[in-house]
N, C-alpha and C positions, 0 to 999 in steps of 0.2 A: 281533482285527479286521485283515483284511488289506487294505491301503492299495492300489489301483490306479490309476495316474496315467490321467487320460482324454487320448485322443488323438483326431486326425481322420486318417482312411484316404484318400488320395488316388490314384486310380488312373490312370497314364498321365499326367504332368503336363508335358504338353508345350504348346506353343503358348499359346492363352490360359490352359491350365490351370497354366502355370509363374506364374500371380499368384495362385491359390488360396492355397498355403500362406502367402506373405507376409501376405496379408489375415487369416487366421485365426490368425496368430503376433501380428498386432497386436491381437488380441483375448483374448491370453495361452493361447492353445492350441499344443500341440507337434504335428506331424505326421509320419507315417510314410508313404514312397511305395512302391506296389506297381506292379511292371510285369507288363502282362497277357502279355507276348512279350520274349525276348531281343532278337528283330530288330526295330530302331527306324530307319525311314528317317531318314538325316542330317539332312534339314530340320527335324524334329521334336527329333531327340536335341540338336542344338544350343540348343534351349531350354531344357534341364533345368536346375537350380540344387541342386545336391548339398546345399549349406550350409542348405537349408531344411529339411531333414529330419532326424531322429534316426535313422532308418534307411531304406535302399532295398532293397527286397525282390523278387526275381523268384519270381512266383505259381507253385506247381507243384501244389499240392492246397489243398484247407481245413485239412486236418489239419495240414499242415506250418504254414501262416500262422496257424493258431489257437495253435499250439505257440509260434511265434516272437514272437506277441503275448500271451502266456499273461498276463504281469505288467502289462497294460496294458487300460483300459477303452474299446473303441472307441466314441466318441460317434456320428461320422458318416462315411459313406462316400461318397466323391464322383468322378465322373469327370472327368478333365482335359481329355480330348479325344475324338474321334470313335471310336477304336479300344479305348478304356476303358470305352464305356458298358454293355456287355454283363455284363461281368466287377464291375463297379462295382455295378450293381443285383444281382448274385447274392450277393456280398458282404454287402450292407446288409441282404439277407435274413438271411444266416448268422449274422451278428452281432446281428442284430435290433434294428438302431437305429430311432431315432424317426424318423418322417415318410420312410418308404423306398417305393418303387413295387414293384408287385407285378413280381417278375422273369421270370414267365411271358410278361410282355406285352414285355420288351425287343426280341425278335426283329422285332417291328414299328417299331422306332426306328432300327434300321440296316438292314435289308433293306428296299428301297424297294418291291421287289413285295408284301411282307407287309404293309408300311405302307398302301399303296392297296387293298388287299383289305380291311384292316379298315376303312376309311373307307367302302369301297363296303357292307360290313356293316350300318355303323351308320346307312347313308342320308346321309351327307356327300358332298359335291359332290368329285369327285377325277378323274385323268386317266384315260383309256383306257389301258391297260398289258397285257405281256405278257413273259414270260421263257422263255429257252431256251438251253440249250448247242448248238443246232443250225440252222445257217445256212439249211437249206430251209425249218424248221417258222417261222422268224422270217420268209421270204420269205412263205410261205402266208398267216400270220397279217396280214401287211402288204396283201395282195392281197385277203384276205376280207373286210378293214374298209376297204379303198379308203383308206388312212391316211396315203399321202405328202403331205408331209413327214413324218418321223418322226426322233424322238431317241433314239440308242443311247448308253448308259452303263453303267458296271459295275454290278451289284447293289447292291454295297457300296463305298464311297467316300466322298470330300469334295473340298473345294475345287476344284469346277469341273473336277475330273480325267477325261479321256478321254471329255468329252461330245463327241459328233458329231451335228451337224444334216444328215441326209439327206433329198436332194431327189428320188433316183432311186435305182433297185434297186443300181446299181454302188457308188453311195455308201454304202448298206448292207452292199453285200460287202466293202468297204475298211474300213469302221469294224468288223466283225464280226471281221476278221481282226487288225486294229490292237488291239482290245479284247483279244480270245480268246489274244493273243501276248504280252501284258504284264501285270505285276502293278500294282494299285491301289497309291495312295500308301502304304498301311499293310503294304506287302510281301505280301499275299495275292493268290493266283492269282485271276484273272478264270475262272473255272469257268461261270459263267452269265451271260448278257449281259440287260438288262432294255431294252425297247423300249416307248416311251410316244408318245402322240401329240403332233406339234409345234402349241404354242399360238400362235395368232396373236394376241397381246395388244395391249390398248390400256391404257387407264386408266380411274378412274371418270368418268363423265361428268359428275358433280357437280363434279370436282375438275381444276383444271390446264388441260385443254383443250388439250393440247400435242399436235401432230402427231407422229407417230412414224414415222420412216424404216425401211426395210425391213432396215437392217443395225442397226438398235439395239432391243434389247429392254428393257421395262421391267419390274422385279421390285418386290415390296416383301419386306423382312425383318420379320418381329414379333418381338420377344424378351420372353419372359415369366419370372416366377417365380410358383410354385403352392404353397399348403399346403391341406392336405386337399381337394383339388379346388376350391378357390377360387384363382382364377388372376388375374394382374395383369400388363399389358403393362409392361414397363420402357421399351422404346422401340420405335417405327415407323419404318423407313428405307426410303426410295425408292432403288432401285438401278438404275443406267444400265449396260447391256452393249451392247459392240460387237462386230463380228465381225471375228475374223482368220482368213481361209480358212473351212473349215466350223466353227470353234470360237468359244463365244460367250465373251468375257473381259469382266471388270469394268472399267470406264471409271470412274466416281465415282458416288458417293450423294448423298442428301441427307435428313438428319435431318428427320423431320414434326414440325410444331408439334402438341402435343395439342388446343390452343385452336383455331388459325386452321384447323387440317385435321382438324375435329372429326367430319367425316362418314367420313372415313379411319378414324380410330381407332375410330369405333363400329362400322362394318362390318366391319373387318377383325378386331377383336377379337371381337365375335359369332362369325364364323368359326373363329377359330381357337382358340378356347375350346371348339368342338363337335368339332374335329380333335383336340385334347390329350385330351379325354373319349374319343374313340372309340380313340385309342393308348394310353389307361390311364396317361397322365401326369397324376398327381395331385400329386405334390410335386416341388420342385426346379424347376431351369430348362428352357427350352425356347427352341430356335431355327428358326424356320419361315420358309421362302422359299415366296412366293406370286406368281401373276400374276393379272391383270383380264382377264376374257373376257368380253365381252357384257356387260359392266357389272356382273360377280359375281366374287368371289374363287375361286380354285381352287388347290389346294395344289401345289407341286412335291416338297418334302420337309420334314419336321420331323426336328430333332435334337433328343436329351436330353443337352444340353448348352450351352456359350456358343458363340459364334460365334468362329472364330480371326481373328487379325490385326487387332485393334483397340486403339485407345488409349482406356481407360477413364475417363482424366482429361478427354479431349474430352468426352465424353457428361455428364460430372459439372458440368463447368462449364457446357454448354448445358442441363442437364435439372434439375440439383440432386441428381441420383442417377445410379447405374449398377447394370448388373444384379449385378454380383458383391457390391457391398454389400447389394443387396436381399435375394440368395440367402442371403448370411451371417446377415442379419438373420432371415430366415424361420426358419432353424434354431435361431439362438442366442436369438432374442425374437422367437418366433413372434406375439404378441399386438401389438408393436411394429409388426411389417410388417402385420397386419390391419390395425390403425388408418390406417396411412400409405396403405394401398390403399383406405381409405374417402374419404381428402381430396380436394377438387376440384382436377381438372388445371389446371396454370398454364402460361403463355405461356414461351416459350423466352427463356432468359437471352441467348443467342447461337445464330444460325444454324451449322449445322456440317456441313462434307462431308468426306469422307475420298475421296481421288484416289488411285487403285491405278494404279502406275508400271507403264507398258507399255515394254519394251526390244523394239525392232524389230532390233537388232545382238545378236551373241552371240560369245562368246571368251572366252580365260581374262583375269581382272582383273588387272592390272598396274600398278595405282596406287589411291590412296584416291580416292574422287569429291570433286570439287569442287563441294559444294552451296552453295556462298556466294550466288550468285545465287538460289536456293531460298529462302534465308532472308531475303531482301530483300523477297520476294513479301509484299504485306500480309495479315494474317490468319494465317498460317503459323503454328500450334501446335506440331506436331511433324513429324518426320521420321525415316522408318526405311528404309534402303536398304543391300541388300546390298554389303558391301565387300570381299569376299575369295571365292577360289575361279572358278568360272565363271559369267560372265552367259548366261543362256539366252533366246532369243527367247520373249517372253510368249504363251504359249497357255492358260493355266490359273492359278488363284491359286496353285497349288504353286510355279510358277516365275514369278510375279510378283515382280520385284525389290524391291517395297517400297512403303509407302503414304506420304501426305503428309495431315494433317489440317487444315482449315481453319476457322477459327471468327471469325466476324463479325457486327455487328449488323443488316448488310444482305444478304439472298440475293443482289442484283445484285452486290455487292462480291465476295463469294464465286466466282460465276462470272466474273468479269474476273481474279480470282485463278487459278482454274483453266486459263483462257485462256493466261495468262503462264507457268505452270508447264509446260503442253504444249508451249510454242515453247522454253522453253530446255532442255528434257529430253534430245531427241537429243544435243546439244553434251556434257551431262554423261558418258552413255554412251560416246562417242568418246573422250573422254579418259581413261576409265577403261581402255579395251581397246588404247591406243596407249603 
C-alpha cells in the first residue's frame, strides 16, 4: 500500500487568498502553492507568504504539475484571488476533488460580458452590456441604444480598476484610449473593452430611506458559501462610493444586520442565489456586487472568490463567523456547514464599518505614518496603511492606501468615528511625504 499525504492546492495565494493556507494549516492540512503566471503585480506579490507552503510551483502544464505532485493526494483546489479562478476550476476537475464546479463555466466568472450574457439567457435581471475592441463600434452601440451615461471598464479585472463613468462622447473616447493602452491589475492586456449602462441607483424603498447625492453611489456586496447548489449568505455589506473625477472610489461600508435588515437579506439572497445558479457556481465562495434600481437588485459582477482587502476578524466579532471559516467548514465538514446554514439568523454582536483610506496627495513615502490619532478614535478595530514606496492619489481600490475597521455597539458612534478619521486623514499623508 502506498501512502500519499493529503494536501490542499491554492492557486495564486495573494490578497485575501494569503489567509487561506494558514486557515487550512490550523485544521492539520499542508498546502502547495500554484502560480498561474510568473508575472504578478507588485501589489499582489507583496501578500505572498512563502512559509505557508511546502512547495511553490509555476503552472506550465497538467502533466508537469501532476508529476510534481505524484506523491501527494490533492484534497481540495482553491483560488486565492481573481486571476487564479479559471486555473483553479480547471485543476479541481483535473484532480477530481470533491465539490468542484464545472470548469466550462469558469469564463462566466471572470469575463464580465460572458457573465451578463449568462444571466440574460437564464432570465435573471442584468445590465445592458456590449463589448468591442473598436471605438466606432462602441459609439454606434451607445447611439443606437441612447445609452448615455455609460460605464467603460476592462472585460477582465477587479478592484475598481480603470472604471470610467462617461456622460458624453468625448468621455467615451478618452476612456477607450486609457483602457486600451493599459494593462489590467493582473498585467493582462486590455484587448476588449466592456460597455455597460450606467445605473442610477438608490436603495430599497423599505429600508433606510436615505437621500443619495449625485456624487455618491450605493452598492451592496453579498458574500456567499455554497455546497452542492445550496447557498448561504455569510454577510451583506452596504457600500458607499464617492467620485474622484470620473472614477467611483470606495468611501466606507456598513455591515448589514441579518435581523434588523431582514428585508435586505431576503431580497438580495433570493436574487443572488439565482445569479449563482445561472453562473454555475454550485460550490465554494462567491463575492457579488449589486445595485438597487427601481426597488429591485441588479448585478454588477460576481467573482468565484473571496473579496479582497478585508479584516476577517472584524466580521467574526460582529457576526460570529466569517466567509473563510465557513468555506473551510463546507469542504472539511460539509454536514456541519449545512446544519449551521439552517440555524436562525442572529443580531449583530457589533456594528461594523470598513473605512477605505483616500489619499488626495501623492509622492514618495519618506517616513512611517504616525497613526496615533487614528488609534485613539473610539471603536477602531484594525488599521492597514501603506508605509513604503510611493503614495498614489486614490482613484481605485488598487491604489487605496489601506483601510480602517471600526466596530461599536452603536451605528451612530461609528459614523462619528468615521468623521473623526476623515478629519485627521490628510495630515497623516502630509507627514508621510515630507
